[in-house]
C-alpha positions as CSV (number, residue, x, y, z in Angstrom):
1,X,19.0,-30.1,-9.4
2,X,22.3,-29.2,-7.7
3,X,22.8,-29.3,-4.0
4,X,23.2,-25.5,-3.7
5,X,20.0,-25.0,-5.6
6,X,18.2,-27.4,-3.2
7,X,19.6,-25.4,-0.3
8,X,18.4,-22.1,-1.9
9,X,14.9,-23.5,-2.2
10,X,14.9,-24.6,1.4
11,X,16.0,-21.1,2.5
12,X,13.4,-19.5,0.3
13,X,10.7,-21.7,1.8
14,X,11.8,-20.7,5.3
15,X,11.7,-17.1,4.4
16,X,8.2,-17.4,3.0
17,X,7.0,-19.1,6.2
18,X,8.4,-16.3,8.2
19,X,6.9,-13.7,5.9
20,X,3.5,-15.5,6.0
21,X,3.5,-15.9,9.7
22,X,4.2,-12.2,10.2
23,X,1.3,-11.3,7.9
24,X,-1.1,-13.6,9.6
25,X,-0.2,-11.9,12.9
26,X,-0.7,-8.5,11.2
27,X,-4.2,-9.6,10.2
28,X,-5.0,-10.1,13.9
29,X,-3.6,-6.7,14.7
30,X,-6.0,-5.0,12.2
31,X,-9.2,-6.9,11.9
32,X,-10.7,-6.9,15.5
33,X,-9.6,-3.3,16.5
34,X,-10.9,0.2,16.1
35,X,-9.7,2.3,13.1
36,X,-7.3,4.4,15.1
37,X,-5.6,1.4,16.6
38,X,-5.5,-0.5,13.2
39,X,-4.0,2.5,11.4
40,X,-1.5,2.9,14.3
41,X,-0.6,-0.8,13.9
42,X,0.0,-0.4,10.2
43,X,1.6,3.0,10.2
44,X,3.8,2.5,13.3
45,X,6.2,5.3,12.5
46,X,3.4,7.9,12.6
47,X,2.9,9.9,15.8
48,X,-0.1,8.3,17.5
49,X,-1.5,11.7,18.6
50,X,-2.1,12.6,14.9
51,X,-4.4,9.6,14.7
52,X,-6.9,10.8,17.3
53,X,-10.3,11.8,15.9
54,X,-13.5,10.6,14.5
55,X,-13.3,8.1,11.7
56,X,-16.0,7.4,9.2
57,X,-17.9,4.2,10.1
58,X,-17.0,2.4,6.8
59,X,-13.3,2.7,7.6
60,X,-13.7,-0.3,10.0
61,X,-14.8,-2.5,7.1
62,X,-12.1,-1.2,4.8
63,X,-9.4,-1.9,7.4
64,X,-10.9,-5.3,8.2
65,X,-10.7,-6.2,4.5
66,X,-7.1,-5.1,4.5
67,X,-6.5,-7.4,7.5
68,X,-8.3,-10.2,5.8
69,X,-6.0,-9.7,2.7
70,X,-2.9,-9.8,4.9
71,X,-4.1,-13.0,6.4
72,X,-4.8,-14.8,3.2
73,X,-1.5,-13.5,1.7
74,X,0.3,-15.0,4.7
75,X,-1.5,-18.4,4.6
76,X,-1.0,-18.7,0.8
77,X,2.7,-18.0,1.0
78,X,3.1,-20.5,3.8
79,X,1.3,-23.2,1.7
80,X,3.5,-22.2,-1.3
81,X,6.6,-22.6,1.0
82,X,5.7,-26.2,1.5
83,X,5.6,-26.8,-2.2
84,X,8.8,-24.8,-2.8
85,X,10.5,-26.9,-0.1
86,X,9.4,-29.9,-2.2
87,X,11.0,-28.3,-5.3
88,X,7.9,-27.4,-7.1
89,X,8.7,-24.9,-9.8
90,X,5.2,-23.7,-10.2
91,X,5.0,-22.8,-6.5
92,X,7.9,-20.5,-7.0
93,X,5.8,-18.3,-9.4
94,X,2.6,-18.5,-7.4
95,X,4.2,-17.6,-4.1
96,X,6.3,-14.9,-5.6
97,X,3.2,-13.4,-7.2
98,X,1.1,-13.3,-4.1
99,X,3.8,-12.2,-1.6
100,X,5.7,-10.1,-4.1
101,X,2.7,-8.1,-5.2
102,X,1.5,-7.6,-1.6
103,X,4.9,-6.2,-0.7
104,X,5.2,-3.9,-3.7
105,X,2.0,-2.3,-2.6
106,X,3.3,-2.0,1.0
107,X,6.6,-0.6,-0.2
108,X,5.0,2.0,-2.5
109,X,2.2,3.2,-0.2
110,X,3.6,2.7,3.3
111,X,7.4,2.4,3.2
112,X,8.3,5.1,0.7
113,X,6.2,7.8,2.4
114,X,7.8,6.9,5.7
115,X,4.7,5.7,7.6
116,X,6.3,2.5,8.9
117,X,9.3,1.5,10.9
118,X,12.0,-0.8,9.6
119,X,10.8,-3.7,11.8
120,X,8.6,-5.6,10.9
121,X,7.4,-4.0,7.6
122,X,10.5,-3.0,5.7
123,X,12.3,-6.1,7.0
124,X,9.5,-8.3,5.6
125,X,9.9,-6.6,2.2
126,X,13.6,-7.6,2.3
127,X,12.6,-11.2,3.4
128,X,10.1,-11.6,0.5
129,X,12.6,-10.0,-2.0
130,X,15.3,-12.5,-0.8
131,X,12.9,-15.4,-1.2
132,X,12.0,-14.3,-4.7
133,X,15.6,-13.9,-5.7
134,X,16.7,-17.3,-4.2
135,X,13.9,-19.3,-5.7
136,X,14.0,-17.3,-9.0
137,X,17.6,-18.2,-9.4
138,X,16.8,-21.9,-9.0
139,X,13.8,-21.6,-11.4
140,X,16.0,-19.9,-14.1
141,X,18.7,-22.5,-13.7
142,X,16.3,-25.4,-14.0
143,X,13.8,-24.2,-16.6
144,X,13.2,-26.5,-19.4
145,X,13.8,-25.0,-22.8
146,X,12.0,-26.5,-25.8
147,X,14.1,-28.8,-27.9
148,X,15.4,-27.1,-31.0
149,X,13.5,-27.9,-34.2
150,X,15.4,-30.1,-36.6
151,X,16.3,-28.6,-40.0
152,X,14.4,-30.2,-43.0
């Protein structure tokens, strides 16, 4: 592996740690709070006065599950970052799958409708996308192609 590829993996690993830490923090901003506050923490671009009202009781459980998911996404990508730092090619795929799929959902359902501000949500989508591109480039450059079959 070339030196610039090793640097790219280190940068991707650092980006995944940042992404993971922000998502673990987000979990703590959602799980222990009432639905109005949790929704306000997720959809921070929405006028808070529009969130006032009675919420169905099951919404607390649904939002807590969302917070739980954010937390495990974050922890998983931070663990993946350690393996990416150590140049593990499988970790590139697993980490990109977890963090990338989480951010696609965020982008489609929160970002595109305009429910969130740029920081931290949209910025984290850029961070995960950058990590995926950097580590993906290294993976492509270092994939092992099967040896060509010899002609009879």
